[in-house]
C-alpha positions in Angstrom: 97.0 101.9 83.9 98.3 103.9 86.4 99.7 102.4 89.6 101.6 104.3 92.3 103.8 101.5 94.5 104.6 102.7 97.8 107.5 100.7 100.0 109.6 101.9 102.8 107.3 101.4 106.1 107.7 99.3 108.9 108.7 99.2 112.3 110.5 101.6 114.0 111.2 103.0 117.6 110.5 106.2 118.7 112.4 108.7 117.6 113.9 106.8 114.4 113.6 107.8 111.0 112.1 105.9 107.9 111.8 107.0 104.1 108.8 106.1 102.0 109.2 105.9 98.3 106.3 105.6 95.9 107.4 104.9 92.5 104.4 105.8 89.5 105.9 103.8 86.5 102.9 104.2 84.0 102.0 108.0 85.5 102.8 111.7 83.1 105.1 111.9 86.3 105.9 115.7 85.5 102.3 116.7 85.0 101.2 115.8 88.6 101.6 116.7 91.7 102.2 114.2 94.3 101.5 113.9 98.2 101.3 111.2 100.9 98.2 110.6 103.1 97.9 108.9 106.0 95.4 107.2 108.2 95.4 105.6 111.9 93.0 103.5 112.9 89.6 105.1 113.7 90.4 108.3 112.3 90.1 110.2 109.0 92.6 110.2 105.9 94.5 113.4 106.5 97.2 114.8 104.2 100.9 114.9 105.5 102.9 116.6 102.7 102.4 117.2 99.0 104.6 118.3 96.3 103.7 120.4 93.3 103.8 119.1 89.6 107.6 121.5 89.2 109.0 120.3 92.1 109.0 123.7 93.9 106.4 123.8 96.3 105.4 121.9 98.9 103.2 121.8 101.7 102.9 120.2 105.1 100.3 119.4 107.9 101.8 121.1 110.7 102.5 117.9 112.2 104.9 117.1 110.0 106.8 120.1 109.6 110.5 120.4 110.8 110.4 116.4 110.9 108.8 115.0 107.4 110.5 115.9 103.9 109.1 115.0 100.4 110.8 115.1 97.5 110.7 113.6 94.2 112.5 112.2 91.7 111.4 112.9 87.9 113.8 110.8 86.6 112.9 108.1 88.2 109.1 109.0 88.8 109.2 108.2 92.6 108.0 110.6 95.2 109.7 110.3 98.7 108.9 111.2 101.9 111.6 111.3 104.6 110.5 111.1 108.4 112.6 111.8 111.5 112.1 112.6 115.0 109.1 109.8 114.6 106.0 109.2 117.3 103.5 106.8 118.4 101.1 109.5 117.2 102.7 108.8 113.7 101.6 105.4 113.3 99.3 105.0 110.3 98.9 103.7 106.7 100.6 105.8 104.6 99.6 106.4 101.2 100.9 108.0 98.2 98.5 110.4 95.9 99.1 111.9 92.5 97.0 114.6 91.2 97.3 116.3 87.7 98.8 119.7 87.7 98.4 120.2 91.5 100.4 123.2 92.9 100.8 122.8 96.5 99.5 126.4 96.6 97.2 124.6 99.2 96.6 121.6 101.3 95.8 118.8 98.5 92.7 117.1 99.2 91.3 113.3 99.1 88.8 114.6 96.2 91.2 115.9 94.2 93.4 113.0 93.9 93.2 111.4 90.8 95.3 108.0 91.9 96.3 106.5 95.0 98.7 104.3 95.9 97.8 100.9 98.1 99.5 101.8 101.2 102.2 101.0 103.4 102.2 100.7 107.3 104.2 102.6 109.6 103.9 101.6 112.8 106.3 103.6 115.9 107.0 102.2 118.9 106.9 103.9 122.5 
């Protein structure tokens, strides 16, 4: 059974940083593109960042560009989201996602996701 397990969420002040991790020990990791979605209260989930199965291509939503960095460690079967210069509007539940063969040539969509993590709360105080 494939499980994606996130960690690293928490409470941080505006301007602070957090690093989210998502471990996927049961996943054919090198065949899957990986992404991070977030959902704020009362809002639809949105993809924040995604990385191709090769690790050579990435996608960022506009608000994440220049502040967030997605990366992957295939040996550890783990994807990371480094978040800097955090803002209150970044407050959301962040979920890891896996999509077989995703190339990052376009945004990752919810309908394409094969596996989801349980989510981790990120709260940015003003």
